N, C-alpha and C positions, 0 to 999 in steps of 0.2 A: 420389818415384819419377819417373824419366825418362819423358817423353811419347814415345809411339810415333807417328812421323810418316810419312805417305805423301806422296810427291811425284808429281804428275801433270804431264805436259808433252805437247807435240805432236811429231810426227816430222819437224819442219823445223828441227832443232837442230844438224845437222852433226856428230853423234856416233852411234856405235853404242851399244847398250845396255851392251855389255861395257866401254865406255870411261867409264861412269858408276859411280864407286866408292861405290855405295849400293844395298842390296838391295831397298828398298821403292819401286820406281818403276813407274808405269803410263804407257805411251806411247800417246797417241791418234794415229790415222792421218788426216791431212788428205785429203779427197777431191780428186783431180786430174781435171779434165775435159779430154779431148783430142778435138777435133773432135766435141763433143757426147756423148762416151761417158765414163763415170766409171771411174776406176781408183784403186787404193790401192797403196802401196809393197808389194812382195813380191819373191821371188827372180826372178820373171819381169819385173815392172814396176819398173824401176830408173831411176836418173838417166841411165845410159848408154843404156838402151832409148829413153827419150824424146828424148835428143839425136840418136840415129840417125834417129828419126822426123822430127825437125825438119829434118835435112839431106836425107833421102831423099824425104819426102812433104810437106814444107812445111806441117806441121800447125799448128794454133793450140791452145795449152794454157793453162789457167787453174787456179788452186787455189781452193777454196771454204773457208768457215769450218768449224770442227769441228762435228760433229753433236751436238746437245744431248742426244739420247737416249743416245748412246754415253758421253757424260760422266756422265750420270745413272746409267747401268749401273755404271760404275766406282765412283762414290760409294756406290751401294747395296750393291755387293759388299764394300766395305771399311769402311763407316761404323761397324760394331761391332768392327772389329779394330784401329782406330787412334784416337788421341786428337786428332789434328790432321791436316789435309790442306793441303798447299801446292801450288798450281797455278801453274807458271811458264808465262806466256802470251806468245806473240809480240807484237810492238808493237801497241798499241791503235790507233795511227795507220795502220799497214799493214793491219790487219784489225779494224775497229771491231766487226764482227759477232761475231767470235770472243770478244773481250773482253766484249761484252754478254752472250753466252751464259754465259761463266764467272761473271759477276756474278749472273746470273739463278739459276744453280744454287747459288751460294753462299747467296743469300737463301732458296732453297727449304729448305736444310738448316741454317739458322741456329739452330734449336732442337734439332738432332740432333748435329751435329759442326761444330766451327769450321773454316772454310776461308779460307785467305789466298790471294788472287789477286795475283801479282806481275807487273806490266807490265814486261817485259824491255826495252822500247823497241828491240827488236832483231828481226832475222830471221836464219835460218841459223846460222852459227858463233857469232854474238853471243848467240843464245838458249842455245846450249850452254855458253858461258862463264858466263852468268848462272846457269844451272842448277847448274854445278859450284861456283860461288861460294856458292850457297844450301846445297848439300850440305856444304861446309866449315863454314858457320854452324851448321846444325842438329846437326852432330856435336859441337859444343861448347856449344850454347845451346838451352834448351827454352822460354825466355820469349818469348811471342808478340810483345810490343812490341819486344823486342830483335831478334827475327828480322826483323820488318818494317823496322826502322830500318837494320840492317846490310845487309839485302838491297837496300835503296834505295841504299846506298853502293856496292854492287857494280854496280848498274844504271848509276849516274851515272859510274862509272869504267870502263865498257866501251865500246870504240870499234871499229867495223867498217869495213873498206875493201874495196870490191868492184871487181874488174877485169872489165869487161863487154866481151867481144869484139864483140858486135853489139847495139846498143841496141834494135833492133827486137823482140827477144825480151822485153825488159823492158816495152816498149810494149804488145805483144800480151798480156802477163800483167797489164796494167792498172796498172803501177807508175809510169810516167812518161808525159808527153804526147807526141803524135805529132811536134810540131815539134822537140823535143829529140832524138827518135829519128832523124828525118830528117837533122838537122844533123850528128849523129855519123857517119851513113853516108856523107853527101856529102863530109865533110871527111876521111874515112878515118882518124879518130883513135880511140885506145883510151882511154876515160874511166875515171877513178877516182870511184866514188860512195861516199858514206859515211853511216853511221848513228852519230851521236855521242850517247852516253848522257847527256851533260850538256846536250844541246839540248832545252829544254822543249817545243819544237814537235814533236820526234820525226820530222821529215821526212827523206827521203833527200836528201842535198845533194851537189852536184858539188864535188870536191876538187882536181881536176887532170886532166891528159890527157897523152898521149904518142903519138909516131908508132910506137914499138916497145914490145914488152912489157918489155924491159930498162929503157927509160926510165921506164916506168910503175912498175916494181918499185923503182927507185932513189928515185922520188918518194914511194912508200909508206913507205920507210925514213925519209926526211926528215920525213914527216908524223907518224909514230909517235914519232920522237925529239923533235919539237917538242911533241907532246902530253905526253910524259914530262917535258920541261923545264917546261911549263906547270903540271904537277901536282907538280913537285919530286920526281920519282921517278927512281931510278937503276936499278931492276929492274922488269921486267914480271912481274906475279904469274902470269898465265896467258895463253897464246897458242894459238889454234886456227886452223889453215890447212887449207882444203879445196879440192879440184879434182876434175875428172872423169876424169883420166887421158888426155885428148885434147890436152893442151897441155903436154907433159912438160917441154920445155926451159924454157919460161917459168916453170912452177911450181917446177921445181928451182932456177932462178935466184933466185926470191923466197925459197925455203926457205933457201938458203945465205946470202943477204943478211940474213935475219931472225936467223940464228944468231950474227950479230955483236953482237946486242943481248942484254944479260944478261936471262935469263928463268928463273923458277922451275919452270914447268910448260909444256913445249913439246909441243903435240898436233898430230898429223896426223889430221884428222877424217875423217868419212865424208859423201860427197855423197848426199843423199836425193833421192827423186823430186821432192819439192816444191822443192828447191833448183834443180833443172834448169828448173822452170817459171819461176822468177824470173830466171835468168841466161842459159841457153842454152849452146851448145857453146863450148868453149875458154875459158870464163870460170873465175875462181877468186876466192877471198876469204880474208881473214885478219881475225880479231878478237882484240883484246888487252884484257885487264883490267889496269889499272895500280893 
C-alpha cells in the first residue's frame, strides 16, 4: 500500500500554494519583525507592503526562525492521518535555528511518525524548486531511503541567482557584512549573489556585478549556461523567477533572456513577505534545477 505523505515547508519559497501540484502541504509562516513589531504574511502584509515601508519610512526588517509550537501543532494535527512527513527547510546555514527546531521536533515524534527534514541549502525561489522536486519524487516513490537520496540530488542540482538593487537591505536583514554592503553602495554596482546547491559550505557567494540591470541579466544567463555545461545538461528541469513588480523592465528583460534556454518547467513565482526582508525593493531572483 502506498504511503500517505504530508509535506511541511515555510512561506519563504517563492511560490503560491496554488503553484504546488500536491494536495497535502502545510505552510508555516515565518515571523517578520519590522521596527520591533512582528508581522506575518497576509493580504495586508505583503512583500509590496514592506518594500513601500522601506522606501517611505526607512524601516529595519528581519525575519526570525519558525515557531516550534506551530510546527508541533501541525505534526499533532496530522500524525494519525499520514504515514510520513517531509519537512523541506530553508538553508541550515542561513537559519541554523530553524533547522535545529525542525530536528528537535523530528526527535520528539520518532516513535510516533517518521519525519524527514530536507535541508534545501536555499532561500526563496530555491526552496520552492527543491520543494517541487521533492513532490515529483514522492509521486513516484514511497521508499524513505530513496526519497532522501533523490531529494539530495535535487538539492545539489539547484542554483539560485539574486539581483540585489541595494545591498544595505541584505545587510540590515543580517545576511551580509556591513563592509560588503557599503562597498556596493559606494561603487553603485548591482551585484549578483548566489546560493549553489553543490557548495558544501552553503554560503551566499558573490558571482558578479554590473552597472546596469541588463548587464547583470546577461551575466546570469552566462552563469546558468556555464553551470549547465559543468553538469553536462542541455535542458533545465525547473526554473522559478520572482520579483516584486517594482522593476518591471529589468525583470521582463531577464524573463525573455531566460526563455532562450531550454526548460521543462518555467515558473513565474510569488514574492513572499519574507523574500522582501532578504532583498529589498527592485530586487529579483531566479533559481534553476538542472
